[in-house]
Every structure is written in structure tokens, then in C-alpha cells.
N, C-alpha and C positions, 0 to 999 in steps of 0.2 A: 607708573614705575616708581618704586620706593627709592629714596635716597640711600647712600651708604650709611651704615651704622657709625655715627660720629665717634663714639667712645672706643670703638674697636678697630676702625678702619676696614670694616668688612664690606665687600662689594654687595650690590643689590641682589646678586645671584644667591647669596647666602640667606636671604629672607625666607626662601622656601623651607629651609631646615627649621626656621623659627615657627613658621605657620603649621608645620606638620608635627611639631613636638607635642608629646603628651605631658600634661601637668605644666607647672611653670617652666617656660622654655628658657634656654640659656640666654636668649636675646632679652627676655623680660627681666631676668635676674641680673644681667650685666648691663642694663641700661645705665645712664648716668647716675652718679651717686646722689645727686639732688632728687632725681625722679624716684630713687629707692628710699627716700626719707632722710638722707644725710644732709640736712639743711642747717640753717643757723641755730635753730632750736636744739638740734642734735649736738652741734658743736659746743654749745654752752653746757648742755647736760653731760657730755663726755668730758669736758674740761673739769667740771665740778667733781665728777666721779674719779678722775685721775688725781685730783687734789686730795681726795680722801683715801685713794688707793694708788699711791705713787709707784709701787713696785710691781713687776711682772709676777703674777701668781705662779706661772710655770717655772720661772727661774728660782723663786723662793722655795718651791717644792723640792728642788735638787741642791739647795744650799748656795745659790748664787744671788747676788744683789744687782738687779738690772732695772733701770727706770722703765715704767710703762709708757708705751708710745701709742697704744691702741686700746680702745674699749671694745671688747669682743662680745657679741651676742652668743651666749653659751649654746643655745638652741638656735639653729638657723631660722630666721623669722620669715623668710620667703614672702615678704610683703605684708604679713599680718601685723598690724599696728599694735595690737595688744601684746604680742610677743616682743615686738621691737622696743616698746617702752617699758617692759617689765624689768625694772632695775635689779630685781632679785636674781635675774638670769644674765647679768653683765659680769664680765671679769676683766681685770687689767692685764694687758699682755705687752711684751716687747714685740717688735716687728717679726723677729725670727720665730717666736712661738706662734704668733698669729698666722704667719705665712707658711710655715713648715709643719709644725706639730698639729695645730688645729685643723689645717686642711686635710691631713691624713686621718685625723679622728673623725671629721665630718664625713669623709668618704666611707669609712668603715661603719659609721652610724647609719648612713643612708642605705647600706647593704644589710642592715640588721645585725651586724656583728658586735655593736656596742650599744650601751644604754645611754640615756640622757646624762646620767651621773658621770659616765666616762668622758663626756665632753668638757668637763672642768679641767683646767690645766694642772691642777694638783691631784687629779685622780691617779690611781695606780696605772691605768692604761696610758695616761699622758706622761707620767714620770718614766715609765719603761720606754716609751717612744722617744722622749727627750734624751735619755741616757744612750739609747741606740744611735740616734741621729748625731748627738754630740761626739760620740766615740768614732763616728765615721768621718768627721771633719777635724782638721787641725785648727790651731789657734787663729790661722789666717782665713779660715772659712772654706779652704779648698779640701776636696776629698783626700782621705788618707788611704793609700792602697797598701795591702799586705805585701810584704816582700817575700818572695819565694825562692 
């Protein structure tokens, strides 16, 4: 019997879903960060990248100035070390752009609705998504509901 997935708190019953998945499974992709390549070498490389790219690319594209918190792989690397270490496909992002906009872009990319170029946070697709998402939330981060 397999132990629970430590990084997710998933019970051993959920391993069947991992075993039956086609392609890289959720369990493989969401294993611990260190197991996915985010080790000390990555931390040093990411810190240096943010030193040279201190602002969020997505925020800059819409006229905002926000410190970069994350170095994002433009193209999801899915464990491919050549893609992982391709610095030409890294972009500086704030946490919001990484967690909100980029996740939606990647979802649409995986469905074939976007190209690799659209995954850059300064692409027209990303800018439109940023503007839509920003207009749907107030300054406090809570959803803004239309009054009717």
C-alpha cells in the first residue's frame, strides 16, 4: 500500500487516479517542488533572473509597477530539463499574474486555443485577461458584483 501523498494530503485511494492517468499525471506534476527541479540551483538562478528583471511583466503590460515574486516558465516544462532551464522562456511575474492569469492561459494553451506566444504575460491574450480579471475585482481583491 502506498503512503499518502505528502505534498497534497491525498489518501492512498487517490493513487489509482495517478496510475491510470495518461501522459504526465497530476500526481507526477504536483510532487514536491524539489522533486520537480526547484532546488537550490533553481533558487539561485531565479534570484539572479529577478535581480535583472525586478518587475512583473504582466503588470508592466497594463501600466502597473509591481515587484516580481515568481520566475515563471513561459511554456510549461512538464519535467523536461531543457525547457526548465531555457532562460529565454522565463518571465518575471507577481504572484497574482502567476496564479490567476498564467493558469488560465496555460489551460487555454493545453486545449489548443492559444499559441506559445500567448503564454507571455505581455501578450495581447494576457493583457485582455488581466484587464478582465482586474475589472472583476476591487482594490481589496474581492469580486465586484454588478448592481441591478
